[in-house]
Residue frames as a rotation matrix with the C-alpha (Angstrom) as fourth column:
UNK 1
-0.623 -0.782 0.024 58.56
0.738 -0.597 -0.315 -145.30
0.261 -0.179 0.949 48.17
UNK 2
-0.082 0.552 -0.830 57.36
0.638 -0.611 -0.469 -142.12
-0.766 -0.568 -0.302 49.73
UNK 3
0.367 0.286 0.885 55.88
0.889 -0.387 -0.244 -139.60
0.273 0.876 -0.397 47.36
UNK 4
-0.671 -0.662 -0.334 57.90
0.719 -0.692 -0.072 -136.39
-0.184 -0.289 0.940 47.23
UNK 5
0.432 0.863 -0.263 55.63
0.773 -0.505 -0.384 -133.35
-0.464 -0.037 -0.885 47.77
UNK 6
-0.132 -0.390 0.911 56.01
0.825 -0.553 -0.117 -130.36
0.550 0.736 0.395 45.42
UNK 7
0.201 0.173 -0.964 56.61
0.723 -0.690 0.027 -126.90
-0.661 -0.703 -0.264 46.81
UNK 8
0.973 0.131 0.192 56.61
0.217 -0.803 -0.554 -123.36
0.081 0.581 -0.810 45.35
UNK 9
0.116 -0.992 0.056 60.21
0.903 0.082 -0.423 -122.36
0.415 0.099 0.904 44.47
UNK 10
-0.300 -0.263 0.917 59.61
0.053 -0.964 -0.260 -118.79
0.952 -0.030 0.304 45.63
UNK 11
0.033 0.371 0.928 57.51
-0.835 -0.500 0.230 -119.00
0.550 -0.782 0.293 48.83
UNK 12
-0.873 -0.485 -0.053 57.78
-0.403 0.778 -0.482 -122.70
0.275 -0.399 -0.875 49.69
UNK 13
-0.127 0.888 0.442 54.08
-0.875 0.110 -0.471 -123.36
-0.467 -0.447 0.763 50.03
UNK 14
-0.665 -0.099 0.741 53.13
0.083 0.975 0.205 -126.99
-0.743 0.198 -0.640 49.31
UNK 15
-0.170 0.588 0.791 51.45
0.820 0.530 -0.218 -127.99
-0.547 0.611 -0.572 46.11
UNK 16
-0.574 -0.098 -0.813 51.99
-0.170 -0.957 0.235 -125.08
-0.801 0.273 0.532 43.65
UNK 17
0.556 0.778 -0.292 49.74
-0.459 -0.006 -0.888 -126.75
-0.693 0.629 0.354 41.05
UNK 18
0.950 -0.120 0.287 50.95
0.306 0.528 -0.792 -127.69
-0.056 0.841 0.538 37.57
UNK 19
0.545 -0.749 0.377 53.91
-0.065 -0.486 -0.872 -125.31
0.836 0.451 -0.314 37.64
UNK 20
-0.108 -0.705 -0.701 56.84
0.822 0.334 -0.462 -124.88
0.560 -0.626 0.543 40.04
UNK 21
-0.988 -0.136 0.067 55.66
0.086 -0.867 -0.492 -121.42
0.125 -0.480 0.868 41.12
UNK 22
-0.342 0.919 -0.194 52.23
0.828 0.197 -0.525 -120.86
-0.445 -0.340 -0.829 42.74
UNK 23
0.137 0.481 0.866 49.80
0.866 -0.483 0.132 -118.46
0.481 0.731 -0.483 41.03
UNK 24
0.919 0.245 -0.307 50.14
0.371 -0.798 0.474 -115.83
-0.129 -0.550 -0.825 43.77
UNK 25
0.120 -0.955 -0.272 53.96
0.232 -0.239 0.943 -115.60
-0.965 -0.176 0.193 43.41
UNK 26
-0.382 -0.239 0.893 53.67
0.904 0.101 0.415 -115.64
-0.190 0.966 0.178 39.63
UNK 27
0.568 0.663 0.488 51.34
0.733 -0.677 0.067 -112.64
0.375 0.320 -0.870 39.68
UNK 28
0.822 -0.316 -0.474 53.62
0.155 -0.677 0.719 -110.76
-0.548 -0.664 -0.508 42.03
UNK 29
-0.227 -0.951 0.208 56.67
0.462 0.082 0.883 -111.42
-0.857 0.297 0.421 39.86
UNK 30
-0.181 0.246 0.952 54.78
0.970 -0.114 0.214 -110.41
0.162 0.963 -0.218 36.69
UNK 31
0.849 0.529 0.016 53.66
0.511 -0.827 0.233 -107.13
0.136 -0.190 -0.972 38.38
UNK 32
0.453 -0.768 -0.453 57.22
0.133 -0.445 0.886 -106.30
-0.882 -0.461 -0.099 39.46
UNK 33
-0.407 -0.615 0.675 58.44
0.758 0.186 0.626 -106.92
-0.511 0.766 0.390 35.91
UNK 34
0.277 0.642 0.715 55.75
0.908 -0.419 0.024 -104.61
0.315 0.642 -0.699 34.46
UNK 35
0.944 0.053 -0.326 56.59
0.209 -0.861 0.463 -101.83
-0.257 -0.505 -0.824 36.90
UNK 36
0.051 -0.994 -0.095 60.30
0.341 -0.072 0.937 -102.21
-0.939 -0.080 0.336 36.07
UNK 37
-0.346 -0.142 0.927 59.59
0.935 0.030 0.354 -101.94
-0.078 0.989 0.122 32.35
UNK 38
0.702 0.641 0.311 57.49
0.655 -0.752 0.073 -98.80
0.280 0.152 -0.948 32.92
UNK 39
0.727 -0.485 -0.487 60.33
0.131 -0.598 0.791 -97.25
-0.674 -0.638 -0.371 34.93
UNK 40
-0.254 -0.887 0.386 62.88
0.576 0.182 0.797 -98.08
-0.777 0.425 0.465 32.28
UNK 41
-0.046 0.339 0.940 60.72
0.964 -0.232 0.131 -96.47
0.263 0.912 -0.316 29.58
UNK 42
0.913 0.393 -0.107 60.08
0.406 -0.852 0.332 -93.40
0.039 -0.346 -0.937 31.69
UNK 43
0.406 -0.853 -0.328 63.80
0.170 -0.282 0.944 -92.99
-0.898 -0.439 0.031 32.34
UNK 44
-0.422 -0.576 0.700 64.74
0.775 0.172 0.608 -93.40
-0.471 0.799 0.374 28.69
UNK 45
0.367 0.601 0.710 62.09
0.836 -0.548 0.032 -90.87
0.408 0.582 -0.704 27.57
UNK 46
0.901 -0.045 -0.432 63.43
0.242 -0.774 0.585 -88.42
-0.361 -0.632 -0.686 30.18
UNK 47
-0.011 -1.000 0.008 66.99
0.390 0.003 0.921 -88.90
-0.921 0.013 0.390 28.82
UNK 48
-0.289 0.013 0.957 65.85
0.957 -0.032 0.289 -88.34
0.034 0.999 -0.004 25.25
UNK 49
0.744 0.627 0.229 64.03
0.614 -0.778 0.135 -85.18
0.263 0.041 -0.964 26.27
UNK 50
0.575 -0.631 -0.521 67.22
0.153 -0.543 0.826 -83.86
-0.804 -0.555 -0.215 28.01
UNK 51
-0.415 -0.811 0.412 69.12
0.549 0.138 0.824 -84.47
-0.726 0.568 0.388 24.76
UNK 52
-0.499 0.293 -0.816 66.59
-0.503 -0.864 -0.003 -82.49
-0.706 0.409 0.578 22.80
UNK 53
-0.911 0.210 -0.356 65.05
-0.201 0.528 0.825 -85.44
0.361 0.823 -0.439 20.95
UNK 54
-0.058 0.941 0.334 61.39
-0.995 -0.083 0.063 -86.22
0.087 -0.329 0.940 21.17
UNK 55
-0.668 -0.060 0.742 60.55
-0.308 0.930 -0.202 -89.67
-0.677 -0.363 -0.640 22.60
UNK 56
-0.882 0.376 -0.284 58.68
-0.129 0.387 0.913 -92.00
0.454 0.842 -0.293 20.23
UNK 57
-0.441 0.836 0.327 54.94
-0.729 -0.121 -0.674 -91.86
-0.523 -0.536 0.663 20.75
UNK 58
-0.806 0.260 0.531 52.55
0.406 0.897 0.176 -94.68
-0.430 0.357 -0.829 19.95
């Protein structure tokens, strides 16, 4: 039988390696998630400041 080639689920490039997503797409997705988390934290701190409460500091 013909061997089925594997492709990245995000970009469609052949042979993503061990995983189903190639390293380039994985890094891009991870970076987007980190930016989204930073924005959520920034927005929540802003809302707490508007309410008169101090945001929790590390």
